C-alpha positions as CSV (number, residue, x, y, z in Angstrom):
1,M,127.4,55.8,49.3
2,S,127.4,54.0,52.4
3,D,124.3,55.8,53.3
4,E,122.7,54.7,50.0
5,R,123.9,51.1,50.5
6,S,122.7,51.0,54.0
7,A,119.4,52.6,53.0
8,S,118.8,50.3,50.0
9,P,118.8,47.1,51.8
10,T,116.9,48.4,54.8
11,R,113.7,49.4,52.8
12,P,113.4,46.1,51.0
13,K,113.8,44.1,54.2
14,R,111.0,46.0,55.8
15,G,108.8,45.5,52.8
16,K,109.5,41.7,52.8
17,R,108.6,41.4,56.4
18,A,105.3,43.2,55.8
19,G,104.4,41.1,52.8
20,S,105.0,37.8,54.7
21,K,102.8,38.9,57.5
22,A,99.9,39.6,55.2
23,A,100.4,36.3,53.4
24,R,100.5,34.5,56.6
25,A,97.3,36.2,57.7
26,A,95.6,35.3,54.4
27,E,96.8,31.7,54.7
28,K,95.6,31.5,58.2
29,D,92.1,32.8,57.2
30,A,92.0,30.3,54.4
31,R,92.9,27.5,56.7
32,I,90.3,28.6,59.2
33,R,87.6,28.8,56.5
34,E,88.7,25.3,55.3
35,L,88.5,24.0,58.9
36,E,85.1,25.6,59.4
37,A,83.8,24.0,56.1
38,R,85.2,20.6,57.1
39,V,83.6,20.9,60.6
40,A,80.2,21.8,59.0
41,E,80.6,18.8,56.6
42,L,81.4,16.5,59.5
43,E,78.5,17.8,61.5
44,S,76.2,17.4,58.5
45,S,77.4,13.8,58.0
46,G,77.1,13.1,61.6
47,E,73.5,14.2,61.6
48,K,72.7,12.1,58.6
49,A,74.4,9.1,60.1
50,R,72.5,9.6,63.4
51,A,69.3,9.8,61.4
52,E,70.1,6.7,59.5
53,A,71.0,4.9,62.7
54,A,67.8,6.0,64.3
55,A,65.8,4.8,61.3
56,V,67.5,1.4,61.5
57,V,66.4,1.1,65.1
58,T,62.9,2.6,64.7
59,E,61.7,1.3,61.3
60,P,61.3,-2.4,62.4
61,K,59.4,-1.2,65.4
62,Q,57.1,1.0,63.2
63,A,56.6,-1.9,60.8
64,E,55.8,-4.3,63.6
65,A,53.4,-1.7,65.1
66,A,51.7,-1.2,61.7
67,L,51.0,-4.9,61.1
68,P,50.1,-6.5,64.5
69,A,47.1,-8.4,63.0
70,T,49.2,-10.0,60.2
71,N,51.9,-11.0,62.7
72,L,49.3,-12.5,64.9
73,Q,47.7,-14.4,62.1
74,L,51.1,-15.8,61.0
75,S,51.8,-16.8,64.5
76,E,48.5,-18.6,64.9
77,A,48.9,-20.3,61.5
78,D,52.3,-21.5,62.5
79,E,50.9,-22.8,65.8
80,H,48.1,-24.6,64.0
81,K,50.6,-26.2,61.7
82,N,52.7,-27.5,64.6
83,E,49.6,-28.8,66.3
84,F,48.6,-30.5,63.0
85,L,52.0,-32.2,62.6
86,A,51.7,-33.5,66.2
87,V,48.2,-34.8,65.7
88,L,49.1,-36.3,62.3
89,S,51.9,-38.3,63.9
90,H,49.4,-39.5,66.6
91,E,46.7,-40.3,64.1
92,L,49.0,-42.3,61.7
93,R,50.4,-44.3,64.6
94,N,47.0,-45.3,65.9
95,P,46.2,-47.7,62.9
96,L,49.8,-49.0,62.9
97,A,49.6,-50.5,66.3
98,P,46.6,-52.9,65.6
99,I,48.1,-53.6,62.1
100,G,51.4,-54.7,63.8
101,N,49.6,-56.8,66.4
102,S,47.5,-58.4,63.7
103,L,50.6,-59.3,61.7
104,C,52.0,-61.0,64.8
105,V,48.7,-63.0,65.3
106,L,48.8,-64.0,61.6
107,G,52.4,-65.2,62.0
108,G,51.4,-67.6,64.9
109,A,47.8,-68.4,64.3
110,A,46.5,-71.4,62.3
111,S,45.6,-70.5,58.7
112,G,41.8,-70.1,58.3
113,G,41.2,-70.1,62.1
114,D,39.1,-67.6,64.1
115,Q,42.2,-65.7,65.3
116,S,43.6,-65.2,61.8
117,G,40.2,-64.2,60.5
118,R,39.8,-61.5,63.2
119,A,43.3,-60.3,62.5
120,Q,42.6,-59.9,58.9
121,V,39.4,-57.9,59.6
122,V,41.3,-55.6,61.9
123,M,44.0,-55.0,59.3
124,E,41.5,-54.3,56.5
125,R,39.6,-51.8,58.7
126,Q,42.8,-50.0,59.8
127,V,44.2,-49.8,56.2
128,V,40.9,-48.2,55.1
129,E,41.3,-45.7,57.9
130,L,44.9,-44.9,56.9
131,A,43.8,-44.4,53.3
132,R,41.0,-42.0,54.4
133,L,43.5,-39.9,56.5
134,L,45.9,-39.6,53.5
135,D,43.0,-38.8,51.1
136,D,41.9,-36.0,53.4
137,I,45.4,-34.5,53.4
138,L,45.7,-34.7,49.6
139,D,42.3,-33.3,49.1
140,V,42.9,-30.3,51.3
141,A,46.2,-29.7,49.5
142,R,44.5,-29.9,46.1
143,I,41.8,-27.5,47.1
144,A,44.4,-25.0,48.4
145,R,46.2,-25.1,45.1
146,S,43.0,-25.0,43.0
147,E,43.9,-28.4,41.5
148,L,40.7,-30.3,42.4
149,D,38.4,-30.8,39.4
150,L,34.7,-31.4,39.8
151,Q,32.8,-34.0,37.7
152,S,29.4,-32.2,37.8
153,E,26.1,-33.7,36.8
154,R,22.4,-33.2,37.5
155,L,21.6,-34.7,41.0
156,E,18.5,-35.0,43.1
157,L,19.6,-33.8,46.6
158,N,17.0,-35.8,48.7
159,Q,18.3,-39.1,47.3
160,L,22.0,-38.1,47.5
161,V,21.6,-37.2,51.2
162,R,19.6,-40.3,51.9
163,N,22.3,-42.5,50.5
164,A,25.0,-40.7,52.5
165,L,22.9,-41.2,55.7
166,E,22.6,-44.9,55.1
167,N,26.4,-45.2,54.6
168,Q,27.0,-43.5,58.0
169,R,24.1,-45.1,59.9
170,P,26.3,-47.9,61.4
171,L,28.5,-45.2,63.0
172,F,25.4,-43.6,64.7
173,E,24.1,-47.0,65.8
174,K,27.5,-47.8,67.4
175,A,27.5,-44.4,69.2
176,E,23.9,-44.9,70.2
177,V,22.9,-41.6,68.6
178,Y,19.4,-41.3,67.0
179,L,19.6,-40.2,63.4
180,E,16.6,-38.7,61.6
181,F,16.1,-37.5,58.0
182,H,13.5,-35.0,56.8
183,P,13.7,-34.7,53.0
184,A,12.1,-31.9,51.0
185,P,8.5,-32.6,49.9
186,R,9.5,-32.2,46.2
187,P,12.7,-33.0,44.3
188,V,15.6,-30.6,44.8
189,L,18.0,-30.6,41.8
190,V,21.5,-29.4,41.8
191,D,24.4,-29.5,39.4
192,A,27.2,-31.1,41.5
193,D,29.9,-33.7,41.7
194,G,28.0,-36.5,43.5
195,N,31.1,-38.1,45.0
196,R,32.4,-34.8,46.4
197,L,29.0,-33.8,47.7
198,A,28.6,-37.2,49.4
199,Q,32.1,-36.5,50.9
200,V,30.8,-33.2,52.3
201,I,27.7,-34.8,53.9
202,G,29.7,-37.7,55.2
203,N,32.2,-35.4,57.0
204,L,29.3,-33.4,58.6
205,L,27.6,-36.6,59.7
206,R,30.8,-38.2,61.2
207,N,31.4,-34.9,63.0
208,A,27.8,-35.1,64.4
209,A,28.2,-38.7,65.4
210,K,31.5,-38.0,67.1
211,F,30.3,-35.1,69.2
212,T,26.8,-36.1,70.1
213,G,26.8,-38.1,73.2
214,Q,25.0,-41.5,73.8
215,G,21.3,-41.0,73.7
216,G,21.5,-37.8,71.8
217,A,20.1,-37.1,68.3
218,T,21.1,-35.7,64.9
219,L,18.5,-34.3,62.5
220,V,19.3,-33.9,58.8
221,T,17.0,-31.8,56.6
222,V,16.9,-30.9,52.9
223,H,14.9,-28.0,51.5
224,A,14.8,-25.5,48.7
225,E,15.1,-21.8,49.4
226,R,13.4,-20.9,46.1
227,A,13.3,-17.2,46.5
228,E,17.1,-17.2,46.8
229,K,17.4,-20.1,44.2
230,L,19.3,-22.2,46.7
231,A,19.2,-25.7,48.0
232,A,20.0,-26.2,51.6
233,I,21.2,-29.2,53.7
234,Q,21.2,-28.8,57.5
235,V,22.8,-31.1,60.1
236,V,21.7,-30.3,63.6
237,D,22.9,-32.3,66.7
238,T,22.2,-32.2,70.4
239,G,25.9,-32.6,71.2
240,V,28.5,-30.8,73.3
241,G,28.2,-27.5,71.3
242,M,31.0,-25.0,70.8
243,A,32.3,-21.9,72.4
244,P,32.0,-18.7,70.3
245,E,35.7,-18.4,69.7
246,M,35.7,-21.9,68.3
247,V,32.9,-21.2,65.8
248,S,34.9,-18.3,64.3
249,R,37.9,-20.5,63.4
250,L,36.1,-23.8,62.8
251,F,36.7,-24.1,59.1
252,Q,40.4,-23.1,59.2
253,P,42.8,-25.9,58.2
254,F,44.5,-27.7,61.1
255,S,41.9,-26.3,63.5
256,Q,40.4,-28.4,66.3
257,A,38.2,-27.4,69.1
258,D,40.0,-26.8,72.4
259,S,39.7,-29.1,75.3
260,S,37.1,-26.9,77.0
261,S,34.6,-27.7,74.3
262,D,35.2,-31.4,74.5
263,R,35.3,-31.6,70.7
264,S,39.0,-32.7,70.4
265,K,38.2,-36.4,70.0
266,G,40.8,-37.2,67.3
267,G,41.1,-36.4,63.7
268,L,43.4,-34.1,61.8
269,G,41.4,-30.9,62.0
270,L,41.0,-31.1,58.2
271,G,37.4,-32.4,57.8
272,L,35.6,-29.1,58.1
273,A,38.2,-27.2,56.1
274,M,37.7,-29.7,53.3
275,V,33.9,-29.3,53.6
276,K,34.3,-25.5,53.2
277,G,36.6,-25.9,50.2
278,L,34.4,-28.4,48.4
279,V,31.2,-26.5,49.0
280,E,32.8,-23.3,47.7
281,L,34.0,-25.1,44.6
282,H,30.4,-25.8,43.9
283,G,29.5,-22.1,44.2
284,G,27.9,-22.5,47.6
285,K,28.7,-21.7,51.2
286,V,28.7,-23.5,54.6
287,T,28.0,-22.0,58.0
288,A,28.1,-23.2,61.6
289,Q,26.4,-21.9,64.7
290,S,26.0,-23.0,68.3
291,A,24.3,-21.6,71.4
292,G,27.4,-22.5,73.4
293,L,28.9,-25.4,75.2
294,G,26.4,-28.1,75.9
295,H,23.8,-26.7,73.5
296,G,24.6,-28.7,70.3
297,A,25.6,-27.4,66.9
298,E,24.1,-26.7,63.5
299,F,25.8,-26.8,60.1
300,T,24.1,-25.5,57.0
301,V,25.3,-26.1,53.4
302,Q,23.8,-24.0,50.7
303,L,24.2,-24.8,47.0
304,P,22.8,-23.2,43.8
305,L,19.6,-24.8,42.5
306,A,19.9,-26.3,39.1
307,M,19.3,-23.6,36.5
308,E,16.1,-25.2,35.1
309,Q,14.6,-25.7,38.6
310,A,15.5,-22.2,39.7
311,T,13.9,-20.8,36.5
312,A,10.8,-22.9,36.8
313,S,10.4,-22.0,40.5
314,Q,10.6,-18.3,39.7
315,A,8.1,-18.6,36.8
316,G,5.6,-21.1,38.1
317,G,6.4,-21.7,41.8
318,E,5.7,-24.9,43.6
319,G,2.6,-25.7,41.6
320,A,4.2,-25.7,38.2
321,T,2.8,-28.3,35.8
322,R,5.0,-31.4,35.5
323,S,6.0,-32.6,32.1
324,R,4.6,-36.0,30.9
325,R,7.2,-38.3,29.5
326,R,7.3,-41.5,27.5
327,V,9.5,-43.8,29.6
328,L,10.9,-47.2,28.8
329,V,12.1,-49.4,31.7
330,I,14.7,-52.1,30.8
331,E,14.9,-54.3,33.9
332,D,15.3,-58.1,34.2
333,D,13.7,-58.2,37.7
334,I,10.0,-58.5,36.8
335,E,8.7,-57.2,40.1
336,A,11.1,-54.3,40.2
337,A,10.2,-53.3,36.6
338,D,6.5,-53.6,37.1
339,S,6.4,-51.7,40.4
340,L,8.5,-48.9,38.8
341,R,6.1,-48.7,35.9
342,D,3.1,-48.4,38.3
343,V,4.9,-45.7,40.4
344,L,5.7,-43.6,37.3
345,A,2.1,-44.1,36.0
346,F,0.9,-42.1,39.1
347,G,2.8,-39.1,37.6
348,E,0.8,-39.5,34.4
349,H,3.8,-40.7,32.5
350,E,3.4,-43.3,29.7
351,V,5.6,-46.3,30.6
352,E,6.6,-49.5,28.9
353,V,8.7,-52.4,30.3
354,A,11.2,-54.8,28.7
355,H,13.0,-57.5,30.7
356,S,16.2,-57.9,28.6
357,G,18.6,-55.8,26.5
358,P,17.5,-57.1,23.1
359,L,13.8,-56.7,24.0
360,G,14.4,-53.2,25.2
361,I,16.1,-52.2,21.9
362,A,13.2,-53.7,19.9
363,R,10.6,-52.1,22.2
364,A,12.3,-48.7,21.9
365,R,11.9,-48.8,18.1
366,E,8.2,-49.3,18.4
367,F,7.5,-47.1,21.5
368,R,9.8,-44.2,20.7
369,P,10.4,-43.2,24.3
370,D,11.8,-39.9,25.6
371,V,13.7,-41.6,28.3
372,V,15.1,-45.0,28.9
373,L,15.8,-46.3,32.5
374,C,18.2,-49.2,31.9
375,D,19.5,-51.5,34.5
376,I,23.3,-52.1,34.3
377,G,23.3,-55.7,35.5
378,L,21.2,-57.2,32.8
379,P,21.9,-60.9,32.0
380,G,23.4,-61.6,28.6
381,M,23.5,-58.2,27.1
382,D,24.3,-55.8,29.9
383,G,23.4,-52.1,30.3
384,F,26.6,-50.9,28.8
385,E,26.1,-52.9,25.6
386,V,22.5,-51.7,25.4
387,A,23.7,-48.0,25.6
388,R,26.2,-48.6,22.9
389,A,23.6,-50.2,20.7
390,F,21.2,-47.2,21.2
391,K,24.0,-44.7,20.3
392,A,24.9,-46.7,17.2
393,D,21.3,-46.8,15.9
394,E,20.3,-43.6,14.0
395,S,16.7,-44.0,15.0
396,L,17.5,-44.4,18.7
397,K,20.5,-42.3,19.5
398,G,18.5,-39.2,20.3
399,I,16.8,-40.9,23.3
400,F,18.0,-39.8,26.8
401,L,19.6,-42.8,28.5
402,V,19.7,-43.2,32.3
403,A,21.8,-45.9,33.8
404,V,20.3,-47.6,36.9
405,G,22.9,-49.4,39.0
406,G,23.8,-50.4,42.6
407,S,27.4,-49.2,42.4
408,T,28.3,-45.5,42.8
409,L,32.1,-45.9,42.3
410,P,33.7,-43.3,40.2
411,E,35.1,-45.8,37.7
412,D,31.6,-47.3,37.2
413,R,30.1,-43.9,36.6
414,L,32.8,-43.1,34.1
415,R,32.2,-46.4,32.3
416,A,28.5,-45.6,32.1
417,F,29.1,-42.2,30.5
418,E,31.7,-43.7,28.1
419,A,29.1,-46.3,27.0
420,G,26.6,-43.5,26.1
421,F,24.5,-42.9,29.2
422,E,23.7,-39.2,29.9
423,H,22.9,-39.8,33.6
424,R,23.3,-42.4,36.3
425,I,21.1,-43.0,39.4
426,A,21.5,-45.4,42.3
427,K,19.4,-48.5,42.5
428,P,16.6,-48.5,43.7
429,P,15.7,-45.1,42.4
430,S,13.2,-43.0,44.5
431,L,10.1,-41.5,43.0
432,Q,11.3,-38.0,44.0
433,E,14.6,-38.5,42.2
434,L,12.9,-39.8,39.1
435,E,10.3,-37.0,39.0
436,G,13.0,-34.5,39.5
437,L,15.0,-35.9,36.6
438,L,12.0,-36.2,34.3
439,A,10.8,-32.7,35.0
440,I,14.0,-31.0,33.7
441,L,14.9,-33.3,30.8
442,P,14.8,-31.9,27.2
443,T,12.4,-33.7,24.9
444,P,14.0,-34.0,21.6
445,G,12.8,-37.5,21.1
446,P,14.4,-40.0,18.8
447,E,15.3,-39.0,15.3
448,T,12.7,-39.8,12.7
449,D,13.5,-42.2,9.8
450,Q,14.3,-40.6,6.5
């Protein structure tokens, strides 16, 4: 029995030891496989992390390399803005000094004396300059936000440019720069905002006067490019000229010529940017060119011709037959009225004259004109009252009314249109402007009595 007892426990003991060894080997293999999987996972995660880290480092560089031009433009724009703010501070301070000095003079000078009179003139001039600077800033901002509305009407370009030249002539005389104007041989008609177009021409003229030296010259021309259905205004000066790199950025906001071109003589760098914006609002374009420093500059504004003139030019060319009109002139200045009648008679128009508002209304009922040229400043019954009377009369309200006045202020123009005038021209009107207007007017005539 002892042998059986000794034998029984011995066999199971050996079997248990064998089973534990196999289990331990299997467990070891499992742990090894688990560790290998974990290592592989960690390596994979590490590679992903390294890739993400590399991307974080390289992507900005790639983005920067992909957009060098945009970054450069933004940098230049920021630089222009900073320059503009510095110039704005300087330009606003310039008028403040004489205004402050003049206030001191007014405080100590005798009322009504020469000193107080000069101080008042200085202050008025500087306040106007301040207002102009602020208007330029606001206009450029409105153009950039597309918030500037045009009040378009039919305009004769020769007369508009001539008026703008006369407004700027004192500036040229002070600078001792010769100013010459070559109008187109025939009327050039455009549909435009007269005040804004005058602003464009004024900016170009001030630019020419500023950068054309003493004894130099500025030539302004108007012509029609009929094949392209365009009207063109050119301002050419013999001034300091521009370097090629300046021409390329001339119409950008806040841009001013660098010192090497000698065109940095004050201003905000907004004038030409505003010119470009206003011209483009009219459906036109403006260009500049220069042969280089010391060789002057040339600016060209192109605008669409009025539709009627463009069509007439295409169909009949320069020699198209002019329309004859029945014209009534209402003007209290006898010589002005009679001379205007004689001038229009050369164009084979049938013209009658009345020297007061009531006489003009009575004459219109008899004469039945196509067009009435009515002076605004009539004694007694002024031009506004005449227009309202025409529009209130069934037999006269179809007549085309043209206001003739000395003022070109926006509020006066608005008042004329509200009274019933269809068009307004400056006084004295030129023959070219009148012929251009008469050539494109419809001819409905007054309504007939029932």
